[in-house]
N, C-alpha and C positions, 0 to 999 in steps of 0.2 A: 530540499537538503543539500543538494550537490551544489546550489549557488551560495548557500551559506558558507559551506566549507571553503569554497573557492574563494569568496570575499574574505574569510580570516586567514587563508594561506597568502593573499595578496598583502593584506595589512602586515602579516608578520615578515614578509620579504621586504617590504619596504622599510619596516622598524630595523632590521637586521643591516640594511644598507646604510640607513641613517647613523646607526650607533657605531658603525665602522666595522661590521662583522659581515662583509659582503660574501664570503665564503659559506657561510651558514645560509645565506638566502639561496644559494644554488639548489640544494635539494628541494627547498620550499617552493621554488619556481617550477622545478620538475613535477612536484605533487600538484601544483596549480593547473599545469598543462594537462595532466592526467585526468583531473577533476572535470575541467572544461570540455575535454574531449568526450569523456563519459556522459556528461549532461547533455552534450550536443548530438550524440549518437542516439541516446535515449529520448530526447525531443522529437528526433527526426523519424525514429521508429514508431513512436506513438503517433505522430501526424499521419504517416504513411498507413498504418492500421486503420485509423479512423476514417481516411479517405477511401481505403479499399472496401470498407465494409459501409460506407455512406453514413457513417455516424450511428450506426445501430449497434447498441451496446451489447444484445444478446448474441448477435452473430459474431462480434469480436470474441467474446468470452467462450463461444462454440466452436471456434477455428481451433480444430485440433492439428492442422498441417502448419500452423505457425512455428517457426523456429524458436522465437522469442516469448516466454510467457508474459501474459498481460494481466493487470489488475485495474480494470478501468472504472473511475470515479462517476458516480451518477450525480450530476448537480442538483437533481431534484430530491435526491433522498437526504434524510437527516444526517448530520455529521456523525460518521462512524458506523453507519447502517451499511450492511453489505447483503448481498443475496445469501450468504451463508450465514448469517447472523439470524437469531431467533428472538422473539419477544417473551417467552416463558422459559421457566426452568424445564429440562428434559431429564428423563430418566437416566439417560447417559453422562449427565452433568455432575452427578453424584456417585461416590464411591458404592460398590456393591453392599457392603456392610454399614452405610450410613442409615440411621433409624428414620429419616424422613423419605427415603427412597419409595417405599410402597404408597405413600401418599400422593407422590406426584401425578400419576395417571388420573386419580379421582379428581384432584384439583384442576387439572386441565379439562376435564369434562364439565366441570362446574362454571369454568369462565370462558364463554364463547368468544371469539375473536382474536384469541391468541394462536400464536403459531409455534408449533414444536419444530425441532431441528429436522431439516430435510424436506419441510412444507415450501412450496413454491410461494413467491409474493403474488398476489393478483393484481 
């Protein structure tokens, strides 16, 4: 996302110079520099974490001494799937007064193979 924002800022800065409004390009160039710096720091931090933990996603996420929080993407998992996601509705997904809430645990028992919130993936 930072790359897209940086590219958009670069385009805006070039357009400002081309149309003769170079003074308006200065803040855009400053924003561009900030975005590029943030992207570089983020990429270097991610590479350092992966190298320090030898690519083990579980140990990266379990490292509580790390100063920067990390959400590592698992290339083998389907898009949008995280360790915190679950495949079936959970009692806590519905408000207390929802009419379907009492039926959720019974339905989960009837459908083996689903995971409730809080269960670890195997």
